[in-house]
C-alpha atoms as a printed R data frame, in Angstrom:
    type eleno elety resid chain resno       x       y       z
1   ATOM     1    CA   MET     A     1 -17.456   6.323   1.908
2   ATOM     2    CA   LYS     A     2 -19.383   3.416   1.130
3   ATOM     3    CA   HIS     A     3 -21.501   1.823  -1.439
4   ATOM     4    CA   THR     A     4 -24.636   0.262   0.020
5   ATOM     5    CA   ARG     A     5 -26.605  -2.647  -1.285
6   ATOM     6    CA   VAL     A     6 -29.893  -3.877   0.106
7   ATOM     7    CA   PRO     A     7 -30.674  -7.551  -0.418
8   ATOM     8    CA   THR     A     8 -33.118  -7.309   2.514
9   ATOM     9    CA   PRO     A     9 -34.312  -4.225   4.362
10  ATOM    10    CA   ARG     A    10 -30.862  -4.130   5.966
11  ATOM    11    CA   THR     A    11 -27.963  -2.064   4.634
12  ATOM    12    CA   VAL     A    12 -24.857  -3.928   3.441
13  ATOM    13    CA   ILE     A    13 -21.483  -2.303   4.041
14  ATOM    14    CA   THR     A    14 -18.627  -3.899   2.094
15  ATOM    15    CA   GLY     A    15 -14.875  -3.289   2.161
16  ATOM    16    CA   ALA     A    16 -13.972  -0.317  -0.081
17  ATOM    17    CA   ALA     A    17 -17.424   1.095  -0.350
18  ATOM    18    CA   LEU     A    18 -17.032   3.416   2.669
19  ATOM    19    CA   VAL     A    19 -16.043   6.893   1.483
20  ATOM    20    CA   ALA     A    20 -15.610   9.647   4.000
21  ATOM    21    CA   LEU     A    21 -13.357  12.449   5.161
22  ATOM    22    CA   THR     A    22 -12.061  15.898   5.279
23  ATOM    23    CA   ALA     A    23 -10.452  17.908   2.574
24  ATOM    24    CA   ALA     A    24  -7.104  17.810   4.361
25  ATOM    25    CA   THR     A    25  -4.687  17.915   1.877
26  ATOM    26    CA   LEU     A    26  -0.212  13.808   0.553
27  ATOM    27    CA   THR     A    27  23.136  -2.488 -15.846
28  ATOM    28    CA   LEU     A    28  23.347  -5.008 -13.331
29  ATOM    29    CA   GLN     A    29  25.187  -8.290 -13.827
30  ATOM    30    CA   THR     A    30  22.933 -11.349 -13.959
31  ATOM    31    CA   ALA     A    31  24.086 -14.730 -12.716
32  ATOM    32    CA   ASP     A    32  23.645 -17.684 -15.063
33  ATOM    33    CA   ALA     A    33  20.549 -19.486 -13.873
34  ATOM    34    CA   ALA     A    34  20.348 -23.249 -13.839
35  ATOM    35    CA   PRO     A    35  16.935 -24.938 -13.884
36  ATOM    36    CA   ALA     A    36  15.295 -24.582 -10.486
37  ATOM    37    CA   LYS     A    37  14.639 -27.657  -8.432
38  ATOM    38    CA   ASN     A    38  11.245 -26.271  -7.464
39  ATOM    39    CA   PRO     A    39   8.625 -25.322 -10.058
40  ATOM    40    CA   ASP     A    40   8.139 -21.652 -10.817
41  ATOM    41    CA   PRO     A    41   5.565 -20.089  -8.453
42  ATOM    42    CA   PRO     A    42   2.127 -20.054 -10.112
43  ATOM    43    CA   SER     A    43   1.135 -16.679  -8.686
44  ATOM    44    CA   ALA     A    44   2.558 -13.516  -7.171
45  ATOM    45    CA   SER     A    45   1.183 -14.516  -3.755
46  ATOM    46    CA   ALA     A    46   3.037 -17.827  -3.912
47  ATOM    47    CA   ALA     A    47   6.174 -16.002  -5.055
48  ATOM    48    CA   GLY     A    48   5.927 -13.598  -2.144
49  ATOM    49    CA   GLN     A    49   5.726 -16.426   0.371
50  ATOM    50    CA   ARG     A    50   8.667 -18.202  -1.237
51  ATOM    51    CA   ALA     A    51  10.688 -14.972  -1.301
52  ATOM    52    CA   LYS     A    52  10.228 -14.514   2.451
53  ATOM    53    CA   GLY     A    53  11.568 -18.002   3.115
54  ATOM    54    CA   ILE     A    54  14.529 -17.613   0.775
55  ATOM    55    CA   SER     A    55  15.459 -14.167   2.095
56  ATOM    56    CA   SER     A    56  15.652 -15.504   5.637
57  ATOM    57    CA   THR     A    57  18.356 -17.959   4.535
58  ATOM    58    CA   LEU     A    58  20.454 -15.447   2.592
59  ATOM    59    CA   GLY     A    59  21.177 -13.038   5.427
60  ATOM    60    CA   ALA     A    60  23.460 -10.145   4.481
61  ATOM    61    CA   ASP     A    61  23.904 -11.529   0.956
62  ATOM    62    CA   GLY     A    62  20.261 -10.922   0.047
63  ATOM    63    CA   ALA     A    63  19.185  -7.757  -1.769
64  ATOM    64    CA   GLY     A    64  15.418  -7.995  -2.223
65  ATOM    65    CA   ALA     A    65  13.138  -9.840  -4.622
66  ATOM    66    CA   TYR     A    66  10.439  -9.255  -7.209
67  ATOM    67    CA   TYR     A    67   8.003 -11.222  -9.337
68  ATOM    68    CA   ASP     A    68   8.268 -11.484 -13.126
69  ATOM    69    CA   ALA     A    69   4.563 -11.827 -13.888
70  ATOM    70    CA   GLU     A    70   5.058 -12.421 -17.615
71  ATOM    71    CA   HIS     A    71   7.228 -15.484 -17.060
72  ATOM    72    CA   HIS     A    72   5.849 -16.513 -13.626
73  ATOM    73    CA   LYS     A    73   9.323 -16.301 -12.093
74  ATOM    74    CA   LEU     A    74  10.542 -15.209  -8.696
75  ATOM    75    CA   ILE     A    75  13.715 -13.114  -9.068
76  ATOM    76    CA   VAL     A    76  15.910 -12.868  -5.974
77  ATOM    77    CA   ASN     A    77  18.708 -10.293  -5.839
78  ATOM    78    CA   VAL     A    78  21.946 -11.461  -4.240
79  ATOM    79    CA   THR     A    79  25.455 -10.068  -3.860
80  ATOM    80    CA   THR     A    80  27.517 -13.275  -3.990
81  ATOM    81    CA   GLU     A    81  27.728 -16.430  -6.083
82  ATOM    82    CA   ALA     A    82  27.226 -18.541  -2.964
83  ATOM    83    CA   ALA     A    83  23.924 -16.773  -2.280
84  ATOM    84    CA   ALA     A    84  22.950 -17.208  -5.935
85  ATOM    85    CA   ALA     A    85  23.401 -20.961  -5.560
86  ATOM    86    CA   LYS     A    86  21.168 -20.980  -2.477
87  ATOM    87    CA   ALA     A    87  18.444 -19.001  -4.216
88  ATOM    88    CA   ARG     A    88  18.578 -21.243  -7.269
89  ATOM    89    CA   ALA     A    89  18.333 -24.362  -5.148
90  ATOM    90    CA   ALA     A    90  15.273 -22.916  -3.430
91  ATOM    91    CA   GLY     A    91  13.438 -22.438  -6.713
92  ATOM    92    CA   ALA     A    92  14.159 -18.793  -7.534
93  ATOM    93    CA   GLU     A    93  16.107 -17.157 -10.336
94  ATOM    94    CA   PRO     A    94  19.087 -15.373  -8.768
95  ATOM    95    CA   ARG     A    95  20.366 -12.009  -9.980
96  ATOM    96    CA   ILE     A    96  23.713 -10.715  -8.801
97  ATOM    97    CA   VAL     A    97  23.552  -7.001  -7.958
98  ATOM    98    CA   LYS     A    98  25.898  -4.391  -6.523
99  ATOM    99    CA   HIS     A    99  24.042  -3.142  -3.460
100 ATOM   100    CA   SER     A   100  22.899  -5.236  -0.496
101 ATOM   101    CA   LEU     A   101  19.703  -4.589   1.418
102 ATOM   102    CA   ALA     A   102  21.780  -3.305   4.318
103 ATOM   103    CA   SER     A   103  23.444  -0.740   2.054
104 ATOM   104    CA   LEU     A   104  20.109   0.411   0.605
105 ATOM   105    CA   ASP     A   105  18.554   0.562   4.076
106 ATOM   106    CA   ALA     A   106  21.451   2.775   5.158
107 ATOM   107    CA   ALA     A   107  20.705   5.050   2.189
108 ATOM   108    CA   ARG     A   108  17.054   5.298   3.274
109 ATOM   109    CA   ALA     A   109  18.141   6.128   6.817
110 ATOM   110    CA   THR     A   110  20.308   8.955   5.481
111 ATOM   111    CA   LEU     A   111  17.378  10.330   3.513
112 ATOM   112    CA   LYS     A   112  15.122  10.185   6.572
113 ATOM   113    CA   LYS     A   113  17.691  12.045   8.680
114 ATOM   114    CA   GLN     A   114  18.777  14.636   6.134
115 ATOM   115    CA   ALA     A   115  15.966  15.009   3.583
116 ATOM   116    CA   THR     A   116  12.544  14.523   5.229
117 ATOM   117    CA   ILE     A   117  10.925  17.192   3.081
118 ATOM   118    CA   PRO     A   118   7.129  17.430   2.574
119 ATOM   119    CA   GLY     A   119   6.232  16.411  -0.977
120 ATOM   120    CA   THR     A   120   8.912  13.728  -1.231
121 ATOM   121    CA   SER     A   121   8.760   9.950  -1.066
122 ATOM   122    CA   TRP     A   122  11.257   7.156  -1.469
123 ATOM   123    CA   GLY     A   123  11.443   3.385  -1.605
124 ATOM   124    CA   MET     A   124  13.790   0.599  -2.616
125 ATOM   125    CA   ASP     A   125  13.270  -0.562  -6.215
126 ATOM   126    CA   PRO     A   126  14.608  -4.144  -6.399
127 ATOM   127    CA   ARG     A   127  14.603  -4.101 -10.202
128 ATOM   128    CA   ALA     A   128  16.879  -1.045 -10.280
129 ATOM   129    CA   ASN     A   129  18.765  -2.075  -7.103
130 ATOM   130    CA   LYS     A   130  18.602   1.460  -5.757
131 ATOM   131    CA   VAL     A   131  16.449   3.798  -3.691
132 ATOM   132    CA   VAL     A   132  14.188   5.822  -5.978
133 ATOM   133    CA   ILE     A   133  13.291   9.287  -4.624
134 ATOM   134    CA   ASN     A   134  10.268  11.205  -5.919
135 ATOM   135    CA   ALA     A   135   9.815  14.947  -5.451
136 ATOM   136    CA   ASP     A   136   6.466  16.570  -6.249
137 ATOM   137    CA   ARG     A   137   5.986  20.057  -7.696
138 ATOM   138    CA   THR     A   138   5.945  21.688  -4.254
139 ATOM   139    CA   VAL     A   139   9.604  20.746  -3.678
140 ATOM   140    CA   GLN     A   140  11.481  23.753  -5.048
141 ATOM   141    CA   GLY     A   141  14.399  26.083  -4.423
142 ATOM   142    CA   ASP     A   142  16.580  25.328  -1.422
143 ATOM   143    CA   GLN     A   143  14.588  22.197  -0.525
144 ATOM   144    CA   LEU     A   144  15.084  20.698  -3.977
145 ATOM   145    CA   GLU     A   145  18.793  21.519  -3.872
146 ATOM   146    CA   GLN     A   146  19.038  19.917  -0.435
147 ATOM   147    CA   LEU     A   147  17.320  16.773  -1.711
148 ATOM   148    CA   LYS     A   148  19.625  16.532  -4.724
149 ATOM   149    CA   ARG     A   149  22.674  17.125  -2.545
150 ATOM   150    CA   VAL     A   150  21.751  14.312  -0.146
151 ATOM   151    CA   ALA     A   151  20.914  11.967  -3.042
152 ATOM   152    CA   ALA     A   152  24.262  12.730  -4.704
153 ATOM   153    CA   SER     A   153  26.039  11.784  -1.475
154 ATOM   154    CA   LEU     A   154  24.513   8.294  -1.817
155 ATOM   155    CA   GLY     A   155  26.135   7.721  -5.218
156 ATOM   156    CA   ASP     A   156  24.490   5.122  -7.433
157 ATOM   157    CA   ARG     A   157  22.400   3.811  -4.542
158 ATOM   158    CA   ALA     A   158  19.833   6.561  -5.170
159 ATOM   159    CA   ALA     A   159  18.073   8.343  -8.029
160 ATOM   160    CA   VAL     A   160  15.858  11.464  -7.935
161 ATOM   161    CA   ARG     A   161  12.729  11.833 -10.048
162 ATOM   162    CA   GLN     A   162  10.536  14.938 -10.165
163 ATOM   163    CA   SER     A   163   6.767  14.927 -10.644
164 ATOM   164    CA   ALA     A   164   4.367  17.619 -11.863
165 ATOM   165    CA   ASP     A   165   1.709  16.240  -9.498
166 ATOM   166    CA   THR     A   166   1.260  16.788  -5.760
167 ATOM   167    CA   LEU     A   167   1.677  14.132  -3.063
168 ATOM   168    CA   ARG     A   168  -1.382  14.130  -0.806
169 ATOM   169    CA   PRO     A   169  -3.718  11.982   1.261
170 ATOM   170    CA   LEU     A   170  -6.686  11.114  -0.980
171 ATOM   171    CA   ILE     A   171  -9.489  12.696   1.004
172 ATOM   172    CA   ALA     A   172 -12.354  14.992   0.021
173 ATOM   173    CA   GLY     A   173 -15.921  15.927   0.727
174 ATOM   174    CA   GLY     A   174 -18.403  13.827  -1.219
175 ATOM   175    CA   ASP     A   175 -20.827  10.951  -1.331
176 ATOM   176    CA   ALA     A   176 -20.613   7.642   0.544
177 ATOM   177    CA   ILE     A   177 -19.804   7.059   4.207
178 ATOM   178    CA   TRP     A   178 -19.951  10.329   5.944
179 ATOM   179    CA   GLY     A   179 -18.528  12.169   8.886
180 ATOM   180    CA   THR     A   180 -19.004  15.872   9.477
181 ATOM   181    CA   GLY     A   181 -18.384  17.403   6.055
182 ATOM   182    CA   ALA     A   182 -16.070  14.585   5.078
183 ATOM   183    CA   ARG     A   183 -15.810  11.232   3.302
184 ATOM   184    CA   CYS     A   184 -13.387   8.291   2.771
185 ATOM   185    CA   SER     A   185 -13.560   4.651   1.649
186 ATOM   186    CA   LEU     A   186 -13.968   1.560   3.787
187 ATOM   187    CA   GLY     A   187 -11.060  -0.822   3.552
188 ATOM   188    CA   PHE     A   188 -12.016  -4.210   4.991
189 ATOM   189    CA   ASN     A   189 -14.648  -5.495   7.383
190 ATOM   190    CA   VAL     A   190 -12.978  -7.166  10.349
191 ATOM   191    CA   THR     A   191 -13.805  -8.522  13.775
192 ATOM   192    CA   ARG     A   192 -12.233  -7.826  17.151
193 ATOM   193    CA   GLY     A   193 -13.266  -9.636  20.283
194 ATOM   194    CA   GLY     A   194 -16.101 -11.185  18.302
195 ATOM   195    CA   GLN     A   195 -17.545  -7.756  17.445
196 ATOM   196    CA   PRO     A   196 -17.835  -6.207  13.953
197 ATOM   197    CA   TYR     A   197 -15.479  -3.395  12.917
198 ATOM   198    CA   PHE     A   198 -13.948  -2.020   9.745
199 ATOM   199    CA   LEU     A   199 -10.513  -0.710   8.840
200 ATOM   200    CA   THR     A   200  -9.911   2.496   6.916
201 ATOM   201    CA   ALA     A   201  -7.176   5.141   6.683
202 ATOM   202    CA   GLY     A   202  -5.876   6.729   9.871
203 ATOM   203    CA   HIS     A   203  -6.083  10.219   8.389
204 ATOM   204    CA   CYS     A   204  -9.816   9.489   7.996
205 ATOM   205    CA   THR     A   205 -10.420   8.310  11.558
206 ATOM   206    CA   ASN     A   206  -8.368  11.207  12.926
207 ATOM   207    CA   ALA     A   207 -10.920  13.573  11.416
208 ATOM   208    CA   VAL     A   208 -14.208  11.714  11.956
209 ATOM   209    CA   ARG     A   209 -15.621  10.056  15.064
210 ATOM   210    CA   SER     A   210 -19.212   9.249  14.041
211 ATOM   211    CA   TRP     A   211 -19.895   7.639  10.652
212 ATOM   212    CA   SER     A   212 -23.095   7.333   8.626
213 ATOM   213    CA   ALA     A   213 -23.981   5.671   5.323
214 ATOM   214    CA   THR     A   214 -25.556   8.847   3.887
215 ATOM   215    CA   GLN     A   215 -24.858  12.539   4.274
216 ATOM   216    CA   GLY     A   216 -26.591  13.649   7.444
217 ATOM   217    CA   GLY     A   217 -27.825  10.099   8.047
218 ATOM   218    CA   SER     A   218 -28.017   8.161  11.273
219 ATOM   219    CA   GLU     A   219 -24.882   6.801  12.853
220 ATOM   220    CA   ILE     A   220 -23.749   3.322  11.811
221 ATOM   221    CA   ALA     A   221 -20.260   3.220  13.376
222 ATOM   222    CA   VAL     A   222 -17.837   5.127  15.602
223 ATOM   223    CA   THR     A   223 -14.064   5.512  15.428
224 ATOM   224    CA   GLU     A   224 -12.229   3.644  18.177
225 ATOM   225    CA   ALA     A   225  -8.624   4.379  17.258
226 ATOM   226    CA   GLY     A   226  -6.461   5.734  14.472
227 ATOM   227    CA   THR     A   227  -2.795   6.289  13.705
228 ATOM   228    CA   PHE     A   228  -1.531   9.037  11.380
229 ATOM   229    CA   PRO     A   229   1.160  10.077  10.627
230 ATOM   230    CA   GLY     A   230   3.743   7.366  11.286
231 ATOM   231    CA   ASP     A   231   1.276   4.725  10.093
232 ATOM   232    CA   ASP     A   232  -2.008   5.340   8.284
233 ATOM   233    CA   PHE     A   233  -4.770   3.075   9.599
234 ATOM   234    CA   GLY     A   234  -7.822   3.379  11.813
235 ATOM   235    CA   ILE     A   235 -10.389   0.979  13.253
236 ATOM   236    CA   VAL     A   236 -14.103   1.778  13.470
237 ATOM   237    CA   LYS     A   237 -16.758  -0.163  15.416
238 ATOM   238    CA   TYR     A   238 -20.216  -0.801  13.960
239 ATOM   239    CA   THR     A   239 -22.987   0.471  16.223
240 ATOM   240    CA   ALA     A   240 -26.087  -0.039  14.039
241 ATOM   241    CA   ALA     A   241 -27.722  -3.452  14.475
242 ATOM   242    CA   ASP     A   242 -29.269  -3.472  10.980
243 ATOM   243    CA   ILE     A   243 -25.986  -3.147   9.053
244 ATOM   244    CA   VAL     A   244 -24.767  -6.253   7.203
245 ATOM   245    CA   HIS     A   245 -20.955  -6.312   7.041
246 ATOM   246    CA   PRO     A   246 -19.690  -9.253   4.966
247 ATOM   247    CA   SER     A   247 -15.986  -9.866   4.381
248 ATOM   248    CA   GLU     A   248 -16.218  -8.659   0.795
249 ATOM   249    CA   VAL     A   249 -15.034  -5.866  -1.479
250 ATOM   250    CA   ASP     A   250 -17.485  -4.016  -3.730
251 ATOM   251    CA   LEU     A   251 -16.555  -4.472  -7.418
252 ATOM   252    CA   TYR     A   252 -19.068  -1.817  -8.518
253 ATOM   253    CA   ASN     A   253 -20.503  -4.095 -11.220
254 ATOM   254    CA   GLY     A   254 -23.193  -5.716  -9.107
255 ATOM   255    CA   SER     A   255 -20.847  -8.347  -7.657
256 ATOM   256    CA   MET     A   256 -18.578  -8.673  -4.649
257 ATOM   257    CA   GLN     A   257 -15.093 -10.116  -4.132
258 ATOM   258    CA   PRO     A   258 -14.977 -12.316  -1.002
259 ATOM   259    CA   ILE     A   259 -11.955 -11.614   1.221
260 ATOM   260    CA   ALA     A   260 -10.667 -14.625   3.139
261 ATOM   261    CA   LYS     A   261  -7.232 -13.617   4.413
262 ATOM   262    CA   ALA     A   262  -4.524 -10.965   4.651
263 ATOM   263    CA   GLY     A   263  -1.277 -11.246   2.729
264 ATOM   264    CA   ASP     A   264   1.999  -9.507   1.922
265 ATOM   265    CA   PRO     A   265   2.536  -8.114  -1.593
266 ATOM   266    CA   ILE     A   266   5.668  -8.503  -3.710
267 ATOM   267    CA   VAL     A   267   7.096  -6.094  -6.288
268 ATOM   268    CA   GLY     A   268   5.735  -7.038  -9.712
269 ATOM   269    CA   GLN     A   269   2.395  -8.287  -8.376
270 ATOM   270    CA   ARG     A   270  -0.776  -7.286 -10.245
271 ATOM   271    CA   VAL     A   271  -3.285  -5.836  -7.764
272 ATOM   272    CA   GLN     A   272  -6.693  -4.148  -7.622
273 ATOM   273    CA   ARG     A   273  -8.042  -1.239  -5.596
274 ATOM   274    CA   SER     A   274 -11.668  -0.445  -4.815
275 ATOM   275    CA   GLY     A   275 -12.808   2.953  -3.563
276 ATOM   276    CA   GLY     A   276 -15.859   5.153  -3.486
277 ATOM   277    CA   SER     A   277 -14.617   7.808  -5.931
278 ATOM   278    CA   THR     A   278 -13.018   5.849  -8.783
279 ATOM   279    CA   HIS     A   279 -14.387   2.378  -8.025
280 ATOM   280    CA   VAL     A   280 -12.184  -0.562  -9.162
281 ATOM   281    CA   GLN     A   281  -8.777   0.150 -10.688
282 ATOM   282    CA   GLU     A   282  -5.741  -2.077 -11.190
283 ATOM   283    CA   GLY     A   283  -1.999  -1.820 -11.558
284 ATOM   284    CA   ASP     A   284   1.304  -3.237 -10.314
285 ATOM   285    CA   VAL     A   285   3.228  -3.145  -7.047
286 ATOM   286    CA   THR     A   286   6.440  -1.191  -7.700
287 ATOM   287    CA   ALA     A   287   8.042  -0.834  -4.244
288 ATOM   288    CA   LEU     A   288   7.670  -1.849  -0.589
289 ATOM   289    CA   GLU     A   289   8.712  -0.194   2.680
290 ATOM   290    CA   VAL     A   290   8.158   3.217   1.081
291 ATOM   291    CA   THR     A   291   8.352   6.512   2.980
292 ATOM   292    CA   ALA     A   292   5.840   9.254   2.027
293 ATOM   293    CA   ASN     A   293   6.421  12.755   3.397
294 ATOM   294    CA   TYR     A   294   2.930  14.264   3.290
295 ATOM   295    CA   GLN     A   295   2.387  17.893   4.270
296 ATOM   296    CA   GLN     A   296   0.663  16.499   7.401
297 ATOM   297    CA   GLY     A   297   3.620  14.274   8.359
298 ATOM   298    CA   THR     A   298   5.669  11.239   7.387
299 ATOM   299    CA   VAL     A   299   4.305   7.711   6.937
300 ATOM   300    CA   ASP     A   300   6.745   4.795   6.665
301 ATOM   301    CA   GLY     A   301   6.440   1.201   5.478
302 ATOM   302    CA   LEU     A   302   3.979   1.821   2.644
303 ATOM   303    CA   ILE     A   303   3.218  -0.218  -0.489
304 ATOM   304    CA   GLN     A   304   3.727   1.729  -3.755
305 ATOM   305    CA   THR     A   305   1.718   0.903  -6.883
306 ATOM   306    CA   THR     A   306   0.810   2.178 -10.350
307 ATOM   307    CA   VAL     A   307  -2.922   1.952  -9.494
308 ATOM   308    CA   CYS     A   308  -4.637   5.323  -9.900
309 ATOM   309    CA   ALA     A   309  -6.791   6.881  -7.169
310 ATOM   310    CA   GLU     A   310  -8.467  10.190  -6.411
311 ATOM   311    CA   ALA     A   311  -9.859  12.227  -3.540
312 ATOM   312    CA   GLY     A   312 -12.384  10.180  -1.572
313 ATOM   313    CA   ASP     A   313 -10.646   6.845  -2.257
314 ATOM   314    CA   SER     A   314  -8.674   7.097   1.020
315 ATOM   315    CA   GLY     A   315  -8.960   3.995   3.169
316 ATOM   316    CA   GLY     A   316 -10.180   1.824   0.280
317 ATOM   317    CA   SER     A   317  -9.185  -1.789  -0.298
318 ATOM   318    CA   LEU     A   318  -6.009  -2.975  -2.022
319 ATOM   319    CA   TYR     A   319  -6.323  -6.688  -2.746
320 ATOM   320    CA   GLU     A   320  -5.539  -9.585  -5.071
321 ATOM   321    CA   GLY     A   321  -8.288 -12.169  -5.398
322 ATOM   322    CA   ASP     A   322  -9.457 -13.129  -1.915
323 ATOM   323    CA   THR     A   323  -6.370 -11.656  -0.215
324 ATOM   324    CA   ALA     A   324  -6.413  -8.271   1.541
325 ATOM   325    CA   LEU     A   325  -3.155  -6.335   1.037
326 ATOM   326    CA   GLY     A   326  -3.524  -2.683   1.981
327 ATOM   327    CA   LEU     A   327  -5.531   0.455   2.784
328 ATOM   328    CA   THR     A   328  -5.338   3.431   0.419
329 ATOM   329    CA   SER     A   329  -3.240   6.191   1.999
330 ATOM   330    CA   GLY     A   330  -2.337   8.791  -0.637
331 ATOM   331    CA   GLY     A   331  -0.623   9.426  -3.914
332 ATOM   332    CA   ARG     A   332   0.112  11.684  -6.865
333 ATOM   333    CA   GLY     A   333  -1.832  12.131 -10.108
334 ATOM   334    CA   ASP     A   334  -5.345  10.919 -10.907
335 ATOM   335    CA   CYS     A   335  -7.196   8.368 -13.023
336 ATOM   336    CA   ALA     A   336  -7.252  10.652 -16.082
337 ATOM   337    CA   THR     A   337  -3.486  11.022 -16.233
338 ATOM   338    CA   ALA     A   338  -2.419   7.900 -14.273
339 ATOM   339    CA   GLY     A   339  -0.426   8.248 -11.103
340 ATOM   340    CA   VAL     A   340   1.312   6.632  -8.147
341 ATOM   341    CA   THR     A   341  -0.506   5.520  -4.987
342 ATOM   342    CA   TYR     A   342   0.608   4.416  -1.539
343 ATOM   343    CA   TYR     A   343  -1.042   1.909   0.803
344 ATOM   344    CA   GLN     A   344  -0.819   1.049   4.474
345 ATOM   345    CA   PRO     A   345  -0.085  -2.715   4.682
346 ATOM   346    CA   VAL     A   346  -3.201  -4.368   6.061
347 ATOM   347    CA   ARG     A   347  -1.335  -7.094   7.954
348 ATOM   348    CA   GLU     A   348   0.337  -4.458  10.129
349 ATOM   349    CA   ALA     A   349  -3.010  -2.751  10.736
350 ATOM   350    CA   LEU     A   350  -4.561  -6.050  11.813
351 ATOM   351    CA   GLU     A   351  -1.683  -6.855  14.158
352 ATOM   352    CA   LYS     A   352  -1.660  -3.435  15.807
353 ATOM   353    CA   THR     A   353  -5.439  -3.272  16.282
354 ATOM   354    CA   GLY     A   354  -5.866  -6.922  17.315
355 ATOM   355    CA   ALA     A   355  -8.425  -7.466  14.558
356 ATOM   356    CA   GLN     A   356  -9.012 -10.344  12.129
357 ATOM   357    CA   ILE     A   357 -10.338 -10.440   8.586
358 ATOM   358    CA   GLY     A   358 -13.954 -11.575   8.680
């Protein structure tokens, strides 16, 4: 679970170094764009904040947004020319698409009702303006036919992709922060009621109550609460007085990334993940509000990325710069062959546990 560093005789526990847990095994028309009145957002974080404000003004005519990192542009999908004018005036590049958010949300609701099959996941891809469904290699026979049948009923609002990998929570026995025969990765150090805690994956805290920094070592923290499935986050309270718990993420190169705040990602954003098994990896956000149907149950509202991860990385930190974004939940593939990973949004975890970054 966690990587320890000892600047003094005390042990330092940083976000993403914790590693602990069980082996439970989860062509569209473009509107002509006039020069924006506002300058292009300088970063994905700025674009995400601007997108939230713009989307609230578009109502039913909005259809999602994403960040063009190469050109530093915020692209906002809309369904009408009037909405395109609003988006342009607010400093975004509008793109007229066929399907509204309401229509795509209705497609996701149909999938949840008729095709909640273990080994599948789906999320809205704003660049494709459709719901992209992934089926892992365990989805076969009648279940695969059922999935294809439901997707076909959604027309061009949905597309099915099949994967040779298996969707799973990323947990395994190993080295780092330990429970009984299990390991995961610490996400972020937080406080609640003035006391020190950390966040990790809920499928980790469901399996471990007492945590230590070494296999068979003395207790440093105890699980207070966890949620999985549904969501995938847990909160753990430090009990050892000699543990230093800075608001930092271990970069595994002798340095730390300070974490000052929590934020919301946007599709197209370049992000990093730190975990005890594969250390620091990076990739792009490809979808939000994703549903993952693990064998252990369904988790909704996840962040999807192209960052690779492996067993033991569960609970680790997803971040950009000093901004906390998510907690590693699960995925498909590995860091040798690339893959897809899913993250519990950290802002939701903070709100539901009453904790603060720090």
